[in-house]
SEMARVO-213689 format. One record per residue: residue in one letter; x, y, z of N, C-alpha, C, O, CB in turn. Coordinates in pm, whole numbers, plus 50000, padded with zeros to 5 digits. Each point is the difference from the previous one (the first is absolute). Glycine has a CB too. Example, Ala and Ser with C-alpha at 12.3 -4.5 7.8 and 13.67 -1.06 7.14 Angstrom:
BEGIN
A513194943150780499115011950000500905012050000501044999850066497074988550059S501545022249803500825011950006499235010950073500515011150017500674982649768
END
This chain:
BEGIN
X648983258987487499404985750045498584998949939499195009150018502124990350216X498434990849702498544996649956498974998150114500204992550096500834996149709X498025017750179498944997050098499434987349964499674996549886499825026850158X500404968250090499284986649960498555001350037499545007450087502554978049952X497155004749867498594999550007499804987750079500264989649939499215022849843X500114986550342500144989150081498544998750049499395009650047503194993450017X496854983449920498834997450065500104991550120500394988549979498655014649814X500705000250329499934991950117498774992150009498955005550031502415010250076X498724971049868498974992049986499474994850135500464989350041500445005749736X498315010550286499304994350109498464998249994499175008150041502665001550074X497944978549829498325001549943499204990650106500504990450058499995011849648X498255002450308499064991850068499674987849923500484998549888498665021150218X500154972549941499404988149949499215004049880500184994849890499744994250335X499105021449801498995001949899500665007049887499604998549885498535002450280X502945007349867500755007049890500834990549930500235001949881499815019050240X500544967249949500854992249914498974992749911500374998949883501654998350288X496834997849856499054992449933499495008149892499884994649890499574992650305X500245025349821499575009149905501055002449891499625000549883498955009650292X502704991349854500925001249903500244988649933500435002049886500425013950226X499004972749919500374988749950498844995149895500264993249901501185002350319X497365008749813498854995849915499785010249902499384997549896499554989950280X501615025449852499795009149895501154996749880499875004149884499095014650298X502004974449857500824995049893499914985949946500804994749923500535021050171X497494978849961499524987749961500904988950062499984988849949499075021649838X501754992250321500834991050070499324991350109499175005650072502575010749877X498554970650071499294991950079501024992350095501184999049967496954999649852X501384995850302500884990550060499634985349930499044998849923501135016250316X500624975149794499794986949962498634993650027499484992949914502855006150121X497095003650082498704995650034498865006349936498934994149982502055000750213X499275018149768499105005649904499644992449857498935001749940502025018750173X500004971949849499944993549891499234986850011499664993249902502375018650044X497714985050189499524985250021501014989750019499674988249993498545017549873X502904997550156501084991050027500675000750150500565009750052499824992449692X499384984650312500564999550129501294990149998500104990249926497495015050178X503304998749982501114992250019500114991750135499955005650110501055011549741X499134970050135500204993550131498754996850065498935001749940503115009950086X498014983450102498984995050069499525008550132498904999050054501984979249847X500095029850136499705008050137499245012349961500195005349890501984987150233X496965012449965499505010949977500895013250020500994999550074497044986949977X501605025849881500705011350019499655007950132499004996850065501155003349688X500695010250286499535009050110499215009849945499955000149877501914996350257X497485012649930498905007949978500595011149895499205006549934499614988350312X502385006949743500705009549886500744992249896500495005049899499855013250270X499714969449862500944994549916501245004849980500494998749888497844995850027X502385011550181501275006350002500784996450128499534994250098499515024249762X502264986050123500954997650106499525006050155500414996250110501465004849684X497285008050182499455008650100498844991050091499525003550108500985019049722X499244966650106499164992750081500674993550121499324995750093499375001149705X502655002350202500764994250116499965014650095500535010349959501274968449896X497675020850244499675010850108501345005650038500944993550047496934994850051X502115024749876501125010050042500645003449883500625010650006499794980750215X499635002749673500945001749892499405012049916498805000649971501994973550026X500195035749964499365011349924501055001849882501134995150003497605017650212X500754995049678500555001349870499855013649965498915005650014500614971949923X501605029350014499715014649931500855000049876501064993949993498525019850232X499884994049673500765001149884500345016849982499295008950049499504967449840X502285025650040500215012049934500414998849850501034994049968499555014550255X498664996949690500074999149864500625011749947499615011150033498514975049963X502885012249920500735012749948500035001349854500764993049934500665006150258X497815009449754499975001349852500485014849956499375009650045498634972749946X502985019749932500725011549962500115001449855500754992249942500445006550261X498205009649735500355002149848499524986049930499074992450030503195024750014X498714982449852499784986749917500814989450032500044989749932499355022649895X501384989850291501144989050017500004993750131500574989250016500855022849832X497914994950259500184994150126498644992350038498945006050017502825012850051X498404967049943498944991650050500554991450101500574989949959498225010749834X501165001750350500534994050098499235001350132498915005750005503124997549871X498494991950220499285003350138500574991450102501004993149979496835013249918X501524994050216500244992550117498774992750072498945005950017502915010550003X498314973450013498954992750083500694994150139501074993950002497594999249767X500595009650338500364998250121499024989950071498785001349993502305021649997X499564967150079499124988950070500535001350128501225000450021498354982549794X499425018150286500255002950144499414985050090498794997550005500865033649950X501214961550099499484989250060499035003150127499184991750041502934996949869X498065024350148499065002850104500325014750012500955005849948498904970550178X499135029249957499895016449999500945004650111499955012050023497494989649898X503414990950152500665005550132501495001349930500294999549880498124987550345X502405014849885501425002249977500644985049961500064990650079500015031450101X500314977949707500514986349947501324996050061500334988250005498535016149778X501985006750270501424996450050499874995950155500884993850059500335023749766X497554987050235499874995650127498904988250024499754994950110501065028749945X498624973249824499274988849989500234992449857499205000049906499145011650259X502744982849839500454993049868499084986749984499464993550089503165015549932X497374988749833499024988249979500974987549932500965001949925496685015750030X501954972050081500744988149932500015001349839499025004949944500224979550258X501695011949739499945002349862501184989749921500884994550066498205032449989X500814971849817500874994649925500055003949857499095006749951500714977350206X501185012149776500135002949858500454987249922500834991750036499735032950021X498734975549831500474987249924500325006749838499295008749949498964970750216X502825015449778500405004149901499644990549883500524988950009501095023250128X497584990349752499894991649896501215001549911500854991149990496695009750031X502515010149918501255003649922500555014050046499285009950011499864976349784X502125013550228500565011750075500515012349920500865007350049499764975550113X498865019549717500385011749937499295012350027499125004449926501554981349922X499755020550273499065010950055500865005650100501134995750021496554993549942X501765021250104500635009250079498975001850144499535010550043501725002049718X498614976250284498894998950130501005004350125500814992750058497414984349845X501505036350120500995003850132499444995150119498785000050016502015020849892X500144974350192499624998050137499944983950025499754994950109498875028749896X501664969049872499734985450013500994992450092499614989750056499445011549714X502115003150248500894992950080499634999850175500244990750076501565016349716X497685003950236499575001450140498724992850016499794994650109501335027349917X497884977149868498864992650031500264987749994499274992850070499455022049863X502374978449984500264984649992500854996850145499884989250057500285009649643X500585010850345500864996950108498984999850138500004990650079502305021449788X496894999250147499225000250106498564994549996499444996550104502005021249935X498034981749852498714994249993498915008950032498954995750048502084984450002X499235034849921498985009050042500145013449918501075003649952498904985550286X498865017849749500065013049938499725011550089499044999850078500334989249723X501445021050190499695011750099499585013349940499995010450066501654979350078X498015009549729499775011549918498574997549918499564988949974503185015650007X496675007149987499094996449872500944995149874501195002849983496945016550093X500984972449837500654994649867499575009549903498845004150000501164971250050X500855028549869499745011049885500454993349878501074993950000499315027550141X498844979249751500314997049878500065011949910499295009950016499784968950031X501955019549843500235012949900500764995149882500024987949978500105029950210X500514990249737500814996149891501384997550019500475005450099498065005849790X502164982850049501474994450013500975010650054500704998150099498904986249702X500385026750129501135009650021499325010450123500695009550035500444988849682X497644999950340499605008850113500024992750127499555005450101499065007849751X501924974350151500044993250118500745006350126499644997350115500184984349727X501125026150134500935005250105499205013550043500015002950119502454986549777X496875018850015499395010550036498834995650103499765005050110500975006549664X498694979250172498764994950084500444996550137499425004050100499444986549698X502245001450204500554995550135500275011150097499724999550119501314981949767X499545028750055500165012250066498925004950072500065003150119501375001049726X497414996850069498665002150058499524994450111499375006450084500284996449727X500654983350197499684990950088500605002250137499464998550109500264987249702X501575018250160500935002350127499525012850068499985001350122502144987349769X497485021850014499395012350065498734996850082499855004850112501065009149696X498234978550137498794997950042500284991950145499335003750097499534996949644X501994989750274500204991450111500775008150117499694999150118500354979849717X500965028850120500615008750100499095011050059500305005250108501804990249774X496865008150053499215009550039498754997050092499245008650045501675000149754X499014976350222499064996550088500185000350143501074997150053498444991749775X499355015050244500095000050145500574985950055499444989849959498535027450047X503084981750081500504991150059501274993549920500524989350034497185009050076X502705009549782501264995549938501025009849990500855000449912497914984949969X501095024450237500895010250006501594994650011500935006449952497055007750157X502164974949952501354994250022500324989149908500914992250026498905013650203X499544993449673500184988449885501285005449934500155012149983497184980849962X503594998050018501205002749922500034991349883500945001349922500275005550275X497894984649779500134990549869498644995749970499214995750084503114994949967X497465011049824498684997749923500044990449882500785003149910498675019750154X499914967149925500364992649892498635001149892499094991850007502694991350156X498235026249754498815003449915499854988349903501064995149962499275030950055X498544968749937499924990349897499285005349887498855004350012501264978150148X500505017649730499485006949875500204989649893501084994149993499505030650077X498354972449838499974990349887499755009649884499525011450004499574966850128X501335014649762499905009449871499694991549863500244987950001501565028950114X497714988749777500034993849873500475012749916499905011750039498164968449999X502525015349829500495009449906498875005749920499484992949914502664995150077X497465023750028498945006049904500615008649901499265008549950499064991250223X503034999749786500615007949895499384998549867500325008549917501694989750204X497244993549847499284999849866499125012549988500085006649897499894967750098X499225029450101498885008949999500575012350077499445010749976498644970550014X502865018650092500365010250093501465004549978500854991649972497484998850192X501965022349846501365005450005500664997150123500115008050093499255009149764X501134969550140500404994750134501325006550047500275001350119498594976449829X502125027249929501045005550039499965012850065500995005150054499754982349790X498055018250149499825014350060499824998450145500165010250068498734999549726X500834979450266499984996250136498895010850068500405007650087502314982349911X495975010449962499175009950033499204995550128499195007850052500755000249701X500264980050296499644997450144500805006150094501225000149983497994980249954X500215025750175500775005650094499574994450143499014993150022501315027549822X500544983550242499514993850141498745006450053499304994950088503095000549974X497365016549878498635006350058498854991949953498974999350066501925024349932X499314969449873498804990449943499944987650083498924994550021501355013249736X500904987550292499814989050096499395004450127499254992050057502654997049845X498315021950148499215004850117498505000949986499194996050083502785016249968X497764993849825498635001649973499314988049967498804999650026501705021349907X500104968650012499334986349981499784992750156499084992450028502205004749711X499645006850340499794993350137498915007250080499214994950080503234998049925X497655019449962498895009450100498604997849918498955002050062502905020350031X498084974549793498704998449931499424986250014498894997249954501845019849885X500114973650230499634986550000498704998050078499845005250111502584988749867X496624998249964498684996350079499644986149991500444992849911498715028950050X499984974050137499834985450018498634995749907499334989750016501865010950250X498605009449642498644996349915500374995049873501134995449987497505022350112X500604982449806500094994649873501375006149939500445011050034496864986249941X503274994649935501245003649938499865003649852499554991149929501564994250234X499185025949782499955003249878501174990949932501074997150055497875027350000X500614971449803500724989249929500525005149868499545010749959499034971850150X502345010949819500215004149856501165009450003501024998450067496504999249862X502185013549984501135009749974500125008950098499735011849975500034986649807X500614998450327500125010150128501134997650074500514988949984497215012750042X502825006350055501014999850080501334992549934500525004049896497644997350294X502274988349877501314993949949499574994049865500924997749921500204996550319X497615002849721499704993249875499775010949882499624996549888499304983250251X501305032149891499455009649897500844997049863499415001749893499945017850296X501844976549812500644998049877500524986849968501004998349930499475023450092X498744968050037500454985849962499284994349902498895004449970501794992250234X499924992149731499524992549889500174986450035501064995450044499445021449794X498284975550138500004985450031499414992149887498895003149956500935001950285X500834985249710499694992049875499745007649888499114996549923500044987450203X501525026349854499705009849892499065009549997499915008749913500784976349993X498435013450209498895011050031500375008350110501074998750060497184987049866X500835023350103500495007950125499654993450132498894996550040500835024749831X501424977750186499694993950138499755009850118499335010249983502094971249940X499135015150197499575010250104499904991950134500524989050023498105026749804X500584992350258499814993250153498634991949981499085003249924502125017950237X498864968449919498954992450003499904993650146501035000050068499174996649673X498644998150310499874994750130498704990150025498925001349943502345020750125X499064968550025498724991649994500364993550149501085001650056498384992649644X499514998750350500034994150132499334987650024499194996849913500975024250150X499984971050035499334988050031499674999250153500795004850081500394984449721X497715005050236499594998450118499924984150025499334993449920499485030250071X501814970350109499804986750026498944996650072499695008150088502354990349893X497284991450008498664995750076500604998650161501184998450028497484986049741X500265016750324500384998350136500574987350035500784999050094497575015949953X501304975149882500504985450012501445000149962500714990950044497034998549899X502745019149986501654999949954500625011650071501155003149968498514987549783X499745016050338500735008950090499475014249989500295008250086501744977349895X497075018349899499385011349981500965012749966499595011650007498674977550145X502975007649812501025010649960499715005449884499344993849916502294996250190X498875023949872499865006649864501685001049944501045001650064496445014450011X502314982549797501365002749926499775010749877499114998349915501774976050144X499835034349941499955011849911501205001449897501114996150038497645015050152X501144993249708501125001849902499815012649927498875003649966501424972350007X500755031050002500185011949918501134996349900500954993450041498285023450148X500704987349687500784998149903500505011449925499205009349995499754971550008X502285021349931500705008649905500244993349891501104994450001499845017650152X498304986349733500264992149887500745006949882499595010749955498434977350118X502925006749886501105005749895500704989949937501215002149984499175017050142X499094968749827500704990249950499484994049879498975004449949501724992850263X499954992849735499454994449868499744984449995500074993250102501205025849789X498484976550005499664985249973498954998349917499815007049901500924987350300X498504995449839498804995949907498734999950096499724990450071501794993949759X497815026650165498825000950089498764989549993499244998449905501455025450077X499304969450143498684994250004499235003350115500435001650114500414981449763X498085017850087498785003950119499164989050038499254995049916500495027249996X500324973050217499184989950035500144987149911499074991949989499465026350099X502624980449852500354987649926499765002749844500284992049912499044992550298X500135027649770499785002449869501135006849917500475010050053497274990750026X502784995849802501235005149946499645013349916500005001149878501094974250114X498635034150100499755014549957501105005449903499725005349893499134998750333X502354994549816501105005849925500104995149861500165007749905501004994550301X498724983749781500034994349862498795002449927500065001349878501384982050195X497505017349988498805003449919499985015349945499605002149886499134979950259X501635026649922500055014549968501385003549924500175011149949498304994150264X502454985049784501235001349904500975010150071500585007649924498014988149847X501665005550350500935006350067500534993250113499374998850105499665019349815X502314976850057500444992950089501614999749979500445004149893497244983550125X503125008050074501554998950001500394989049883499424989149997500785016650281X500604997049647500744989849897498854997549890499984989249940501704997250249X497495022449786499094997049891500835000449876500975007549999497015002150117X501744982749775500734999349890501634998750015500815005249923497185007649991X502324979350200501414997250034500755011550010501214998749980498694981449917X499655031650131500435013750008500704998750155499454994250094498475019249731X503284992750182500724999450130499345010550087500525011150009501744981049888X496565004850170499415009250090499794993650117498974993450008500055018849831X501814988250266500054990850117498915004850106499664992950095502945002349866X496925016550014498925004550090500505002250159499394997950105498924988749729X503075018650141500585004750149499165011550051499335007749932503144986150012X497695006250183499155010650087500024994950141500934992750035497445014349774X500664996350272500034995550155498685001050043499145007149947503135000750109X497564983150067498635002350049500374998250169500604990950057497774998549701X501095022150291500125001250164498594994050043498935002149944502705021550077X498604968950082498794994750068500175000550159500924994650062498654989649729X499435023150263499995000850135498724992150069498825001949972502485020849992X499134969650115498954992750080499875002350134500985001850072499314982949787X498335015550191499705003250130499024988950039499204994949921501225030850056X499744971050153498984989550077499955004750127500935006950042499554972749836X498415017150203499935001550133500134987950086499745000950120499015017449820X501674969250002500284988150051501475001150069501025004049944497384984349876X501485007950289501284998650110501194993549933500304989050047498135007550157X502375008649686501014993549958501115006250032500025012150021498814979249827X502414999450162501405005550023500665002449851499364997649898500934988950347X501045018549755500615003149881500134988749908499835001549879501265015250237X499234970949944500254987049931498664997949915499954999949877501714989350319X497205009049895498714998849937499755009149884499704996049888499524997050326X500935020649822499725010349902500894998449860499625004349891499785011350320X501824977649815500834998849862499234988549947499745001249881502805007050183X497084982149989499284989349940498675005049928499574994949897501454989750286X498475024449873498645006649921500485007749893499554998449887498995004250313X502375006149828500515007349871500414991649877499695003149885501135013550273X499814973749871500584990749911498784996749903500125000249877501744990050299X497035006949883498734996049922499405009649909499334996049905500234991150276X500655025649843499605009549918500625000849862499455007049915500095003350288X501624982649767500555000349875499394990749914500165000549878501795006950212X497244982249977499454990549931498805007249905499734997249883500994984550315X498715027249877498945008649928500625008649873499405002249894499334999950346X502585002349794500615005949885500004991349875499545004249894501815008250263X499164975649858499824991549889498814996249954499914997849879501844995950184X497205004950015498904997449941499165011149916498974997649936501204986450245X500455028649830499555011649923500794998049858499515005049898500075011850326X501534976549771500774999149872501325004450016500635001449895497445001849980X502484999350221501525005850024500794987650004499494990150053499985031550090X501934977749799500804990350039501275007450075501094994550008498024989249793X500635029350254501165006550076501095001149921500954993250038498384998750161X500845015049696500955001649915501385005150048499955006450106498164996349756X502984995850088501255004150037499885014450059500435001450114500634983449709X498435025550118500125013450030498785004250105499725011650031501474992549726X498254986150284498545002450097500464999750139500614990150038497644997349808X501535022350232499935001550136498804996650069499125008450017502355006949942X498414970050091498654994850055500234998050149500754991450045498534996349735X500015020950293500285000350144498704999250087499005006249965503075007549981X497954979550154498804999250089500385005950139501034995650052498064983249825X500285029750181500105003550140498714995550066498915003249953502635016550002X498594972150165498874996050063500155003550157501054998350062498574983149751X499315023250234499995004250150498704996150089498934998849940502515020849976X498604978850198498914995650087499635013750070500845008450034499994965350006X497865027549974499555010150070499584996550170499685008050088499565000549654X500874979350266499464995450119500585007450110501235000750004498374977849902X499675027450190500345007550119500884991350089500935005850055496905007649932X502034974650033500654989950093501564998449945500954997450073496624989049980X502485015549815501474999149924500875010449985501124999249950497914986949936X500345025550167500905012549979501045000250106499824994950111498315018749789X503024992850061501165000450074500315011650055500185009149919500484975649961X499495018350252500055013450070501415001150049500704989950013496815010450062X502945012149953501495001050046499984995150142501044995450047499635025249802X498164979950230500144997150154499684985150021499884995450114499395028849958X500594968049812499664986550027500854992650094501165003950011497964996649778X500494989750278500844992750089501054993949924499984997649879498234998550274X502815001549936501164991749928499684987249948500684996749903500755013650239X497764982049895499554988549951498695002349940499095001850081502214986150078X498385012649707498925002849950499084987849972500454989549953500755029949969X497494982550112499154989349964498725003649910498895002950046501974987250172X499475009349644499015003549906499334990049944500654991349942500495025650018X497414982250046499364989549939499934998449831499955010149929498814992450295X501254987049731500044997849852499084990649969499494992850086502725012349891X497534994549903498984989549936500874986749996501234999849988497325018349848X500644971250175500734986949982500174997149868499105003049922500064988550270X502005002549764500634999349859498824992449914499725003249884503034995350202X496614991049987498904990649936498955010249945499374997049898500944981650274X499505032349885498785008249972500345010049866499075006349950500204993150328X501995001649673500395010149922499214998649862499665010149938502664991050188X497414986149828499774998049869498895008249948500085005649891500814972950138X498025022250050499025008749953500315016649977499345006549919499294974950199X502355024049956500645010549961500655001549860499845009149919500344990950308X500614988749764500664999449864499085001549879500285007349904501364978050203X497205007149902498944999449919499435016149975499995005349889499514968350204X500095032250013499665012550007500975009749939499575008549923499224984550264X502615006249845500835011249931500164997549846500165009649925501164993950295X498644984349736500014996449853498815006049942500205006549898501014972050132X497595020750012498775004349954500155015849983499845005549891498854974150227X501615027049996500055013850025500885007349898499715010349941499904984850298X501504997849750501075006449920499674999049846500165009649924501574984450261X497854995649780499544997249865498885012649965500155008249909500254963050122X498645028250049498995010049973500155013950004499305007949936499654976550134X502205019250023500425013949996500905003349882500235011749972499574988550273X500664990949694500805001449889499115003649876500335008249915501374975650189X497185009449896498985000649891499345014850018499695007349907499814965250089X500375030050132499285014250030500915011249958499555010649957499184980450246X502635006449812500905011749961499685003249861499805011449958502094982350197X498064994149764499785002649831498685003849974499885008249909501694974850021X497345012950131498725004249963499595013850052499085006149945500404970250048X501145028550106499695013350055500885010249928499655011850001499694978650228X501855005849705500915010849949499425005849879499404992949920502594996250170X498175023149895499585007249879501245001449911501154997850039496965015250085X501554990949752501105001949899500745012650033499425010550027499284977749791X502635010450178500965011550019501115004949899500804991949951498775000350263X500455018549763500875004049892500965010650074499635009750066498554986149729X503155000050180501125006550092501225003949921499965006249893499314979850302X502025009249876501165006049955500284995549848499734988749959501155012150290X499725009649670500294997949857498824994349936500214991349916502175005450125X496385006949986498874995149911499574985150026499094994749937501765021449887X499784978550260499774985050034498524998350059499585008050084503044988249971X496634993649901498654999150049499784985250025500264990949921498895030249953X500304977950253499614985850034498354999350013499325007150075503094988850061X497194996149791498404999549978499494990850110500654990150037499375013049697X498825000350316499584991650104499244986349935499494999149888500285023450276X500324969549918499524986049959498545002249948499195005450075502314981350108X498145009649697498725003249948498994989550058500104987849988500935022949798X497914996850282499074993650066499084989849938499774988850046500505030150066X499164987249762499044993749919500724988249935499394989349994499275032449967X502464979349993500814990349928500264986750086499934988249964501175032049912X499244985650257500174990250118498854990550015500124987850008501185029450112X497334991049885498844992350027499834989549891499684988550031499275030950089X501244984049753499964992449892500814987150030499484988849995500205031849858X501584981550178500994987650027499364991950116499824987949989502445025249939X497444993250170499414992850113498864993049975499834989650064501045025450062X498094989449774498874992249962500374988949902499324989749989499265030450050X502564982549890500344989749894500354986950078499704988949958501235029249866X499844984650310500464987250069498964996750106500324992150089502205012749874X496175000850036499234996950100500145004950123499234995650086500634988849801X501035024450145500235005750132498695009150048499504999350112503195000749832X496925007649960498535008550046499064996249894500374993949899500675028350212X497784981149908498994998849891499715013449912499174999749908499794982450247
END
């Protein structure tokens, strides 16, 4: 058996910033570009939604293994005993999102949400089951609905080797923190490619003003898709000469994008599905047409304590929810957060060389600056 050289990436904020800056990588706002009208949370990350935590395991082995796992925990308690309202929306269903039928049927999530590569979904699901069965209070539990999303990193990663194990899933969950979220070529984004450049993990958030409820919305994405890249309305892909169907070549830009949305607004599953649907608008704003072979999914959940579902609830539930008329600001917030999270995934990603010598170049920052200046987006 070959020995695996594995990096378990659990970075502090300072370490993450230092790593990114040493490679010349930035977030969107470092370029002077702001998306939308609402202000971001303190971290501009999904963890600005109180209680949400994120953990990564990054797996690098030899010249061919470039993959990993990313875990998103809606809260730090026992999710089976305190389920959260949730919904899933399918933009294009070419994917293997495990656990969707129960989320769709019951409108709730009872485990952490994990992201990985396509052929490792089931091993990661095993890890989630191990974690949930081992929690205090779950000694008599006989059914678990793990939720695992994926994109196909087979360009840079030896995906057929199935190098992600249940142990990696457990490590991602146990390493999850509520602080800043490392982005780019980490975790489930280690081997992904987006718009022909290196993709990865990205995150962003928005806070509504108190007059609109004061709620938070956070998004984390795993980007691995194609199209014609636009950034804040600027045709970056065309200007840099890298986009799908260039010179009429049949290059559809197939791939996938996983989007996970968190909010502390008291929403039920129907309202969360409406929120999730809006995230795909941001996917289009970045230049995706959700091609035939793209698995584009949105999972949305609410962390509101008043909306959690407990096994000992009364027979007749009385769970507060936001008025339908007050949802529109949240829709705006999720579009803004998702669009910025996608850009951050590209901007933070570093170049990666992997399986069979395949290389994905990081989006060139200085060339991007020149294009943004040309269109008057920055000075």
